[in-house]
Every structure is written in C-alpha cells, then in structure tokens.
N, C-alpha and C positions, 0 to 999 in steps of 0.2 A: 679199465680206462676208459671204455667205450660207454660203459653205464655210467662211470662219473661224469662223463662231456654230456650226453643224455640227460643226466639230473640236473647239471648245471642249466642246460639249456631250457629243460622244464621249468625251472624256478627262477628265469631270467624275468626282472621286472619291466613294466612298461619305461620308457625313456622318460623323464621328467620333463615338463612346461612342452607340450607338441605345439608347434606353430598355430594360431588362431586363423579362423576362416577369414580369406582375403579377397580382394575383387576379382583377384586371377580364377579363385574357386567359382565364382557365380557366372565370369565369363565361359570357363569351360563347361559346367551345367548348361547353362542357356546354349552354347555352341551344340553340344550334344543333343538337347531337347530338339532343338530348330533344323539338325541333322535327321532325326527320326522322323518328323513331319514331313520334310521334304522328301525323304526316302518314302513314306507311307504313300503319300500324295502320287509320285512318279510311277510307282511299283504297277505291274499289270493286274493281277489279281485283286479282286475288290472285297473277297471275303476275311473275316474277323480284323478288320484294320483297324478298329478301336482298342481292341487285345494287343495286338503287335505293337501300336503307339504305346500303349501302358506299360509294356513290357520296357520300351527303351526311355521311356521317360522315369521309371523306377531306377534303372540303372543309372542314368544321367543324377539323378537327386542322390543317390545314395552317396556320389564322391564328395559331396559336401562334408559329409561327417568320417570320411576316409583316416582322418589324422588321430581326432579326438575319441572315436568307436569305430577301430579300424575292424574287430572283427564283428559288430553288429551291420557294418555297412557290407561287410563281406557276404555274410550271412543272408541279408536282407537280398542284395543282388544275385548272386548264385542260388538261392533259393526260390527267386522269381524265376529265372532262367531255365533253371532243373524244372521248374514246374511245368514251364511252357514247352518245353522239350519233351516231357513225358504227354503232356496233353499232345503235342503234335505226333509222337509215336503211336497215340492210342486212337485218336479219334481226329485230330484236326489235318487237313492238307493244306498246310499254308507252310512258307518258309519265313526265317528269322530275319531281322535288321542286322546291316554290317554295323551300323552304330552301338551295336550292343557288345562290339570288340573293347568298349572302354572298360570291362570288366578286367582286362589284363593290368589296370593300374592297382588294382586293389590288393593282389599278393605281395606288390613290392609295398603299399601303405602299410600292411599288417605286419611284415617282417621289419619293415623301418620302425614301426610307433607300436607294435603290439607286444604284448607280455609273450613269454616262451611257450604257455599253454594256450594261449590266445591263437598264437602261430599254427602250433600242432594240430588244434582242433581246425582251423582255418583251412590248414593243406589237406585235412582228410576231406572236408566239402568240396575241395577243388577238384581232389582226384575222382568222387563219385559224380559231380557233374562231368566232368570229362569223359568219363565213360558212359555217361546216358548222351552226351552230345554227340558223341563219336556213333554210339548206336544208333540215333536217329539218322544221322547223316547217311550209314551205312544201308539203310534201308530205300533210299533213293539211288545211292550209288555206292558200290564196293569201296572201302576205306582200306589201302594198303597200311603198311607196316611204317613205311616213310612218314606218312601223314599222321599215323598216331604218336611217332616219335614227336614230330615236328609240334603237334599239338599240346603234348607234355612239355615239351624244351620251351617255347614259349614261356607259360606259366612258372616252370621251375626257375628259367632267367628271370624273370622279374620277382621271384621272391628272394632268387640269390644276390641280384642287386639292391634291393630293400637290404637285406641282410648288409652287404657288403658296405654302403653306406652308413649304416647304423654303428657297425663296429669302428668305423673310420670316426665317426663323430666322438665315440665314446674315447679312443685313443687320444684326441685332440683333447677333450676335456681333462684326461688325465696326464698329458702332459702340461696342460696350463697349470694345473694344481701342483704338479712336482716344481715348474717353474716359481710358483708363488712359495712353494716350501723352501726351496735352495733359497730365496730371497730373505725368506723370514730368518733361515737358520744364519746366514751370513749378518742380517743385521742382530740377531742374538748375539754373536760372538764380537761384532761391535759395540753394542749395549753392555756385554761382561767386561769390558776393557774398560769403559767410560766409569763404570758403577766401582769397578777396582780403584780407577784413579781418585775418584771422590772420598772413598774409603781411606786412601792412604792420606789424602790430604786432612782428614778427620782426625787421623790418628797423630798426624806430627802438630796440628793445632793444639790439640788435647796434651800432648808433653811439653808444649810452649807455654799453655797456660797454668799446668800445674807447677812448672819451673818458676813464673813472674808471680803465680798466686800470692806468696809470703812477702815480698818486696815493694812489687808493680801491681796494686789490684785493677788499674786502669789497661794494663797490656792483657791481664788476665780476661778481663769482660771484653776487650776486643776479639781475643782468642775465641771467648764463648760465643761471639757472634760470627766468626768466621766457620765454626762447626754448625750453627745454626743454618748459616746458610748452604754450607756443604750437604749438610743431613738432608735439607728439602731437597735441594737437586737431585742427591742419591735416591730418595723416594719417589721425586717423578722418574728417574729411570728405573727404576725397580718395578714400577706398575706399569711403564710401558713393555717391560721386558716379559712381565705376567700374560701379556696379551700375545705374546709370540711363541710359536710352535717351534721348538727348539730341536728336538728329535735326537737328541744325545751327540750333540755335533762338538768337538773337543775346541776349546779355546784358541784364539789364533791369537799368538803373540807379537806380529807384525806391528808397528806403529801403524794407528788409520789416518788417512789422508783428511783433511779440513779444508775450509774454504779458501785458505792460504796457500792449498795447493792447485788451485783450480786454475790459477796463471800458469801453470804448467803445460796446460792444455793448449794454450795460445801456438799459432804457426805462422809463420810470416815468409820462412825461408824458399819461398819460389813454388813451394807445394800446392796445389788446388784441391778442394777449396782453403783459401787462407782463413786463419783461426784468430778472432780477436777476442780478448777477454776485458772486462769492463767493471771495477767494483766500486760501490758506491754507498753511502750510507752510513749508520751504525752497524757494525758486524763485528764488534769486539766481546759482546757478552751472549753468544750464540751457544747453545748446548753443544755438548761434541758429537751427541748423537746426530741432532739437526747439519752440522758443518760436514760431516760423511757423506749425511744424507746428499747434500747439495751437491757435494763432489761426484758421488757416484750418478748422481741423474744427471749432471753435465757433461760425464764422461760417456753416459750412453747416448745421449741426446747428440752429443757431436759424433759420435760412431755412426748413428744412423745417420746423420746430415751428409757424411763423408762418403758412406756407403749407396745410399738411393735420392740424393739430390741430383737431380737432372741440369748440368749445366750449369752449376754452382760454381761462382767464384770467390764468393765470401760467406763465412758463417760469424756471424754476431753472436759468438758463443755464450759470453755470460755478461748478461747484465745482470748481478747480483745487487740487490738495493733493500739496505736495511729499512723498513717502513714502520716505526713504532714499537708494537712487539710482535711483529712479522718480517719475515723476509722472503722477498720474491727473486726467482731465478727465469731468466728467460733465455732462449736459445733459439735464433732464426737464421735460416738460409735464405740466399736468394735464389734458388733453383727453380724451375718449372715444375708445377704443381698438374701430375697429369689426371685423368679423372680417375682412376685408381687412387692416386694420391700416397702417401708413403705407407710401409706394411702395418697400418693401425692395430693389427691381431697379432703382432710378433711379441715373444717371449721379453725381450728388450723394454717393451712400451709396459708391460704388464707388470714386469720388475718396477719399474719406477713408479707406476702407480699405486703399487702396492706399500712400496717403502714408504711414498708420500702419506699414503692412507693411514698407517701403522703411527705416524708420528704426528697425526691430527692434522694434516695437512690436505692439499687437493693437487692434482694434475690434470692439465687439458694439453691436447696436442691436436693439431689439423692447420690446414691452409691458412696463413695470416692475409691479414685484410691489405697489406701494402706488398705482398706478393710472397713466395717461397712458402715454406713449412716452418711453424714454431711451434716449442714445446715450453709450457709455462708451468709454473709448480709454486705455489703460497705454502710456507710452513711456519708455525710459530715457533718463536728462536728458542724458547723452552722446551720444544717437542709436546706431547700431548700433554693435556691438562690432567694434573693428577688427582 
C-alpha cells in the first residue's frame, strides 16, 4: 500500500491553469530586491557586496515564476544559494543576506503547483542545500540538534502547507463536479418523464387518427398535425437528454412541478422575509422541462435568500414573465448586501447555472441596482434549440 501511495504521488500531474502573474508578485519581488539593496548598503563588511546582492536579486526574481515553473524557480534559487554557501565555506569570508529567506516560499509553491516527480526532485534539492548551509553555519558557530530540526522543519512545513492547499483545492473541484453531476442526473430524470409524456400523447393521437381516417379525413389530418407537433417536441427533448450525463439514475415517477407550482413558494403568514409571487405574460406554451427548471431555480433562489439575506423583510420571489419565445425569472430580496455578498460559489448556485445552461439559457446572480440581491435567468420556452 505504501508503494502504491508513492507511485500515485510520483505520477501526480500538475494542477491545471495555475494563476497568472499579477501585480502583487511584482510588488513582492520589488520589495525583496529593495530589502537586499538596503541590507548590503547597511552591513559593515565591504567585501563581495555585488556578489551578495546578486544572490538576493536572483532569489527575489525567481518568485515571479513560482507558479508556472515551480521546479525551475526552485532549482535556480536553491542552486544559486547552494553555490554561494559552498563558496563561503571554501574561499569567501562573508555572511549571507537575511532577505534570502524568501526561498521559504518556493517549497510551498512547488508542492502546490508542481507535478509529483517535480516535488520529489525539488525536495531532494532542498535537503542537499540545507545540509550545505548548516555545514557553513557550523564552521562559524556550532549548530545544535535543535537548530538542525528547526531548519528542516521550516521547509517541511512550507511544503506540507502547499500540499494541503493543493488537495483542498482538488476536493473543492471534485465536490463541484459531483454537484453538477447530481443536477444533471435530476434533470435527466425530469426529461425522461417529459419524453414519456410526449410519446404517450403521440400514441393516443395515432389511435384517434386511425379510427377517424375512414369516416372523418379532416379529423385524421388534425391527428397527424398533433403527432407532428408532439414528435418535434419529443425530438428536442431527446436531443437535450443526450447532452446530459445520466450515470445510471433510475427514473423518478413522482410528478414534476412546473410554473403553476411556483405560487406555492409564496409566504405571507407573518414569516420573514415575506415571499411574493408574480406571474405575467404568455406562460401557456412552455416546454415541461423549462417549467420544471423555473420551479427548481425559483425554489433554490428563495431558499438562499431566506438563509443568507441580512435583515431582509420581503423577497420578490417570482417575477416570471413570458417574453416572445423566452421566459424570464427574477428573484430579488431587499436584504443588506455585505462586501462578501451571498455565497456565490455555493453548490446551489452552481446547480441553478448548470440547469439553465443545459436548457439553452443563462443565469446571473449578484447585487441588484436598487439594493438587495437578485437572481435572474432567461430560458427559451421550448428549451435548448434542436
């Protein structure tokens, strides 16, 4: 088992999409270079100042590549300080710079953004450098066990912190993907029921048309038109279903809610915040999957508002409006919007966004211009385009 764990660690790839270099990185590098310059200018000895300053500048600049090239940055920085320490041990009588302690950031970056084999190689480089620098320190002043343990402990802690944050980020991504998958599975069950309804309608219309064909050709023609319409709806729903990962979920035989059920979310019995529902426009020709999505999104948005809206007294829950071939849903509260706002990275919002996207629509959530927090989604009435 231990061998398998080591092999898995060795084969661990780099995390995708490391953060790009931002202004804070340049500020950090500039601060370290300035620190090195001041330290060289204020120190008492005068020998080898350009060399000592060069070491500090190299270490500071490598931090600019610590995310995109973590092993390369570590090799350059620790290779430079190792060569400098060896020179101090053999020929130079000069002390190092305190600013070089910035190399402590690099083990964190390596284990946070590097591949498994890169982390192993980098750790070996760090161990070699620590042995060299402790040997140099021992020449001028004996180094005890406590100092050795502390030296290795600092760098191991930096590496462990990077690894912990790396796996925390991986767990977060995995949880988000599972939330999306659950939402897709639920939508797949709803689409299954919708397609079943359409197929049943086609069967009934076909039977009616066959009975009427001999004596009432006009009724048979109307039945064919109904079959054509139902078949087109079914084809659109099936094409939507193909894009949904079902993962073996069993059909849910419970009747699915729709726009008409949004009114049940209203609450005016003294509970706070109060919930109002307003329906307007043409809402009679919505695809069943769109009706279900509107209800699900409205319910999730209301739940978030009730839980998270600060000092809210009223939630304008549903303004569902039929606009041409689209339907718009707005849920807005009158609570106070803090600097952090609502938990925009929560799984509920991810699920709402996923549901709207699969059906060919979009969803936005954020502070409303008139105050409070608003969730707005726009969906095509017939779902995703065929």
